C-alpha positions as a Markdown table, in Angstrom:
| # | Residue | x | y | z |
|---|---|---|---|---|
| 1 | Met | 0.0 | 0.0 | 0.0 |
| 2 | Lys | 1.7 | 3.2 | -1.1 |
| 3 | Arg | 0.1 | 5.7 | 1.2 |
| 4 | Leu | 0.5 | 8.0 | 4.1 |
| 5 | Arg | -2.6 | 8.9 | 6.1 |
| 6 | Val | -0.9 | 10.3 | 9.2 |
| 7 | Leu | -2.8 | 12.1 | 11.9 |
| 8 | Val | -6.4 | 11.7 | 10.7 |
| 9 | Ala | -8.0 | 11.5 | 14.1 |
| 10 | Ile | -8.8 | 14.3 | 16.5 |
| 11 | Gly | -11.0 | 17.1 | 17.3 |
| 12 | Val | -11.2 | 19.8 | 19.9 |
| 13 | Leu | -13.7 | 21.3 | 22.4 |
| 14 | Ala | -15.1 | 24.6 | 21.1 |
| 15 | Leu | -12.7 | 27.3 | 22.2 |
| 16 | Gly | -12.9 | 31.0 | 22.8 |
| 17 | Pro | -11.7 | 33.6 | 20.3 |
| 18 | Ala | -8.2 | 33.2 | 19.0 |
| 19 | Ser | -6.1 | 35.5 | 16.9 |
| 20 | Ala | -3.1 | 33.3 | 16.4 |
| 21 | Gly | -2.6 | 29.8 | 14.9 |
| 22 | Thr | -2.1 | 28.2 | 18.4 |
| 23 | Ala | -4.7 | 27.9 | 21.1 |
| 24 | Arg | -5.5 | 25.7 | 24.1 |
| 25 | Ala | -8.4 | 23.5 | 24.9 |
| 26 | Thr | -8.8 | 25.7 | 28.0 |
| 27 | Pro | -7.2 | 29.2 | 28.3 |
| 28 | Val | -3.5 | 28.7 | 29.3 |
| 29 | Ser | -0.8 | 31.3 | 29.0 |
| 30 | Gly | 2.4 | 30.8 | 27.2 |
| 31 | Ala | 1.2 | 28.5 | 24.4 |
| 32 | Ala | 3.9 | 27.1 | 22.3 |
| 33 | Asp | 4.7 | 28.7 | 19.0 |
| 34 | Cys | 3.3 | 27.1 | 15.9 |
| 35 | Pro | 5.6 | 26.7 | 13.0 |
| 36 | Thr | 4.7 | 28.1 | 9.6 |
| 37 | Ala | 3.9 | 24.6 | 8.3 |
| 38 | Glu | 4.3 | 20.9 | 9.0 |
| 39 | Val | 4.9 | 18.0 | 6.7 |
| 40 | Phe | 4.1 | 14.4 | 7.8 |
| 41 | Ala | 5.9 | 11.8 | 5.7 |
| 42 | Thr | 7.4 | 8.3 | 5.6 |
| 43 | Asn | 9.4 | 6.2 | 3.2 |
| 44 | Asn | 7.3 | 3.1 | 4.1 |
| 45 | Thr | 5.3 | 1.4 | 1.3 |
| 46 | Ala | 4.4 | -1.8 | 3.1 |
| 47 | Val | 1.2 | -2.6 | 5.0 |
| 48 | Ile | 2.3 | -3.5 | 8.6 |
| 49 | Thr | -0.2 | -5.3 | 10.8 |
| 50 | Asp | 2.0 | -6.6 | 13.5 |
| 51 | Pro | 2.9 | -4.1 | 16.2 |
| 52 | Ala | 6.1 | -6.1 | 16.9 |
| 53 | Asp | 7.3 | -5.8 | 13.3 |
| 54 | Pro | 11.0 | -4.8 | 13.4 |
| 55 | Arg | 10.4 | -2.2 | 10.7 |
| 56 | Leu | 8.5 | -0.2 | 13.3 |
| 57 | Arg | 11.8 | 0.3 | 15.2 |
| 58 | Thr | 13.5 | 2.2 | 12.4 |
| 59 | Arg | 14.5 | 5.7 | 13.3 |
| 60 | Leu | 14.3 | 6.9 | 9.7 |
| 61 | Thr | 17.6 | 8.8 | 10.2 |
| 62 | Arg | 18.6 | 8.8 | 6.5 |
| 63 | Phe | 15.1 | 9.7 | 5.5 |
| 64 | Asp | 15.3 | 12.7 | 7.9 |
| 65 | Arg | 18.4 | 14.0 | 6.2 |
| 66 | Glu | 17.0 | 13.5 | 2.7 |
| 67 | Val | 13.7 | 15.2 | 3.4 |
| 68 | Arg | 15.4 | 18.2 | 5.0 |
| 69 | Gly | 17.6 | 18.4 | 1.9 |
| 70 | Ile | 14.5 | 18.5 | -0.3 |
| 71 | Val | 13.0 | 21.3 | 1.9 |
| 72 | Leu | 16.2 | 23.3 | 1.6 |
| 73 | Ala | 16.5 | 22.7 | -2.1 |
| 74 | His | 13.1 | 24.2 | -2.7 |
| 75 | Gly | 13.7 | 27.4 | -0.9 |
| 76 | Ala | 12.3 | 26.6 | 2.6 |
| 77 | Arg | 14.1 | 25.5 | 5.8 |
| 78 | Thr | 13.6 | 23.1 | 8.7 |
| 79 | Ala | 15.6 | 22.5 | 11.9 |
| 80 | Gly | 14.8 | 18.8 | 12.0 |
| 81 | Ser | 11.9 | 16.4 | 12.6 |
| 82 | Thr | 10.0 | 14.3 | 15.1 |
| 83 | Leu | 9.7 | 10.6 | 15.0 |
| 84 | Leu | 6.1 | 9.3 | 15.1 |
| 85 | Asp | 4.4 | 5.9 | 15.7 |
| 86 | Gly | 1.2 | 5.8 | 13.7 |
| 87 | Val | -1.8 | 3.5 | 14.2 |
| 88 | Phe | -4.4 | 3.4 | 11.4 |
| 89 | Trp | -7.5 | 1.4 | 10.5 |
| 90 | Ser | -7.5 | -0.4 | 7.2 |
| 91 | Gly | -11.1 | -0.7 | 5.8 |
| 92 | Glu | -9.8 | -3.2 | 3.2 |
| 93 | Gln | -8.1 | -5.5 | 5.7 |
| 94 | Lys | -10.5 | -4.8 | 8.6 |
| 95 | Gln | -7.7 | -4.4 | 11.0 |
| 96 | Ala | -5.2 | -1.9 | 12.5 |
| 97 | Thr | -2.1 | -1.1 | 10.6 |
| 98 | Tyr | 1.1 | 0.6 | 11.8 |
| 99 | Glu | 3.6 | 3.0 | 10.4 |
| 100 | Arg | 6.8 | 4.9 | 11.4 |
| 101 | Ser | 6.9 | 8.4 | 10.1 |
| 102 | Arg | 8.4 | 11.8 | 10.7 |
| 103 | Glu | 6.9 | 15.3 | 11.2 |
| 104 | Phe | 9.0 | 18.1 | 9.8 |
| 105 | Asp | 8.5 | 21.7 | 10.9 |
| 106 | Val | 8.9 | 23.9 | 7.8 |
| 107 | Glu | 9.6 | 27.7 | 7.8 |
| 108 | Gly | 9.9 | 30.2 | 5.0 |
| 109 | Val | 7.2 | 28.6 | 2.8 |
| 110 | Gly | 3.8 | 29.6 | 1.4 |
| 111 | Arg | 0.8 | 27.5 | 0.4 |
| 112 | Glu | 2.0 | 26.7 | -3.1 |
| 113 | Gly | 5.6 | 26.1 | -2.0 |
| 114 | Leu | 4.5 | 23.7 | 0.7 |
| 115 | His | 2.3 | 21.8 | -1.7 |
| 116 | His | 5.2 | 21.4 | -4.1 |
| 117 | Ile | 7.6 | 20.2 | -1.4 |
| 118 | Ala | 5.1 | 17.6 | -0.3 |
| 119 | Asp | 4.5 | 16.5 | -3.9 |
| 120 | Val | 8.3 | 16.0 | -4.4 |
| 121 | Ile | 8.5 | 13.9 | -1.2 |
| 122 | Arg | 5.5 | 11.9 | -2.3 |
| 123 | Lys | 7.0 | 11.0 | -5.7 |
| 124 | Gln | 10.5 | 10.3 | -4.4 |
| 125 | Tyr | 9.3 | 7.9 | -1.8 |
| 126 | Asp | 6.4 | 6.3 | -3.8 |
| 127 | Gln | 3.7 | 7.4 | -1.4 |
| 128 | Glu | 0.0 | 7.6 | -2.1 |
| 129 | Ser | -0.2 | 10.9 | -0.3 |
| 130 | Val | 1.7 | 13.2 | 2.1 |
| 131 | Leu | -0.1 | 15.3 | 4.7 |
| 132 | Thr | 0.7 | 19.0 | 5.3 |
| 133 | Phe | -0.7 | 21.4 | 7.9 |
| 134 | Arg | -0.3 | 25.2 | 7.8 |
| 135 | Cys | -0.8 | 27.0 | 11.0 |
| 136 | Leu | -3.4 | 29.8 | 10.6 |
| 137 | Pro | -5.6 | 32.0 | 12.8 |
| 138 | Arg | -8.8 | 30.3 | 13.9 |
| 139 | Thr | -10.9 | 32.8 | 11.9 |
| 140 | Ala | -8.8 | 32.7 | 8.7 |
| 141 | Pro | -10.9 | 31.8 | 5.6 |
| 142 | Glu | -8.6 | 28.8 | 4.8 |
| 143 | Thr | -8.7 | 27.3 | 8.3 |
| 144 | Asp | -10.4 | 23.9 | 8.0 |
| 145 | Ala | -8.7 | 21.7 | 10.6 |
| 146 | Val | -7.2 | 21.5 | 14.0 |
| 147 | Glu | -4.1 | 19.8 | 15.3 |
| 148 | Val | -4.1 | 18.6 | 18.9 |
| 149 | Arg | -1.0 | 17.8 | 21.0 |
| 150 | Ala | -1.3 | 16.1 | 24.4 |
| 151 | Phe | 0.9 | 13.9 | 26.5 |
| 152 | Gly | -0.1 | 10.7 | 28.1 |
| 153 | Val | -1.0 | 8.4 | 25.1 |
| 154 | Ser | 0.7 | 5.3 | 23.9 |
| 155 | Pro | 0.4 | 3.5 | 20.5 |
| 156 | Ala | -1.1 | 0.6 | 22.3 |
| 157 | Arg | -3.8 | 2.7 | 23.9 |
| 158 | Leu | -4.5 | 4.4 | 20.6 |
| 159 | Arg | -4.9 | 1.0 | 19.0 |
| 160 | Glu | -7.3 | -0.1 | 21.8 |
| 161 | Ala | -9.5 | 3.0 | 21.5 |
| 162 | Leu | -9.6 | 2.7 | 17.7 |
| 163 | Leu | -10.7 | -1.0 | 17.8 |
| 164 | Ala | -13.3 | -0.2 | 20.4 |
| 165 | Asp | -15.0 | 2.6 | 18.4 |
| 166 | Pro | -16.3 | 1.5 | 15.0 |
| 167 | Glu | -17.5 | 5.1 | 14.1 |
| 168 | Ala | -14.1 | 6.6 | 15.0 |
| 169 | Arg | -12.1 | 4.1 | 13.1 |
| 170 | Glu | -14.2 | 4.4 | 10.0 |
| 171 | Arg | -14.5 | 8.2 | 10.0 |
| 172 | Leu | -11.3 | 9.4 | 11.7 |
| 173 | Gly | -9.0 | 6.6 | 10.5 |
| 174 | Gly | -6.2 | 6.7 | 13.2 |
| 175 | Gly | -3.5 | 8.8 | 14.7 |
| 176 | Ser | 0.1 | 9.1 | 15.8 |
| 177 | Val | 2.2 | 9.3 | 19.0 |
| 178 | Thr | 5.7 | 10.6 | 19.6 |
| 179 | Leu | 8.3 | 8.4 | 21.3 |
| 180 | Asp | 7.8 | 10.3 | 24.6 |
| 181 | Gly | 4.0 | 9.7 | 24.6 |
| 182 | Arg | 2.6 | 12.8 | 23.0 |
| 183 | Leu | -0.5 | 12.5 | 20.9 |
| 184 | Val | -0.2 | 14.6 | 17.7 |
| 185 | Leu | -3.4 | 14.5 | 15.7 |
| 186 | Ile | -5.2 | 16.4 | 13.0 |
| 187 | Ala | -8.9 | 16.4 | 12.1 |
| 188 | Pro | -11.3 | 18.5 | 10.0 |
| 189 | Val | -13.2 | 21.1 | 12.1 |
| 190 | Ala | -16.4 | 19.5 | 11.0 |
| 191 | Asp | -15.5 | 16.3 | 12.9 |
| 192 | Leu | -15.1 | 17.9 | 16.3 |
| 193 | Pro | -18.0 | 16.1 | 18.1 |
| 194 | Leu | -16.8 | 12.6 | 17.2 |
| 195 | Ala | -13.1 | 13.5 | 17.7 |
| 196 | Arg | -13.8 | 15.0 | 21.1 |
| 197 | Arg | -15.5 | 11.7 | 22.2 |
| 198 | Phe | -12.6 | 9.6 | 20.8 |
| 199 | Thr | -10.0 | 11.6 | 22.6 |
| 200 | Ala | -11.9 | 11.4 | 25.8 |
| 201 | Ala | -11.6 | 7.6 | 25.5 |
| 202 | Leu | -7.9 | 8.0 | 25.2 |
| 203 | Gly | -7.8 | 9.8 | 28.5 |
| 204 | Val | -6.6 | 13.1 | 27.1 |
| 205 | Asp | -6.5 | 16.0 | 29.6 |
| 206 | Trp | -8.0 | 18.9 | 27.8 |
| 207 | Asn | -6.7 | 21.4 | 30.4 |
| 208 | Arg | -3.2 | 20.5 | 29.2 |
| 209 | Ala | -3.8 | 19.9 | 25.5 |
| 210 | Glu | -2.4 | 22.3 | 22.9 |
| 211 | Val | -4.7 | 23.0 | 20.0 |
| 212 | Arg | -3.6 | 24.6 | 16.7 |
| 213 | Tyr | -5.8 | 25.8 | 13.9 |
| 214 | Gly | -4.9 | 25.7 | 10.3 |
| 215 | Asp | -5.3 | 24.3 | 6.8 |
| 216 | Glu | -4.6 | 20.6 | 6.1 |
| 217 | Glu | -4.0 | 19.0 | 2.7 |
| 218 | Phe | -3.3 | 15.5 | 1.6 |
| 219 | Val | -1.0 | 16.0 | -1.4 |
| 220 | Ala | -1.7 | 13.1 | -3.7 |
């Protein structure tokens, strides 16, 4: 399966007014800065259904260097990337699948430039799609998604919640977790009610969750 559907699984409680691309599930001062954009990508083309598969232990070190080179070659910049463990639902196979990927913070790039970079990555690594997220103000016309980051979730817990909720696994698809247990998830704004219920099942503490608004695109 040549695809990347990273972070298709989360919503956020309705928030108060926000003028920047980053907000909190409840008002908290000192919210972390949101990068201009993020690219979620992998070089994996296999369907992995065993959580103990050794391919899920790769650190994608060479891939990290290569993608940062692509970003630089196309006029943008990135300081590095974050390793992610993804858990997704396969409608075709009727079971959970797994994937190692990386999230790249990208600066100095606009909408078209970000799309082009993602398309180059997609073609070079034979992917069905590459996900991008541009941080925007909550009220911006292009804002159509949210990104939620919250500590305290493991890939195993994410898998359990996905298998236990047929509606969430069919509509939301899955999600990802960093190696230190931080949920990093993106969902359309329209899916907030379902996503809120799903994250509650994960035990997410909304008082400590960081919520970013923006524009998502699956570059295919």
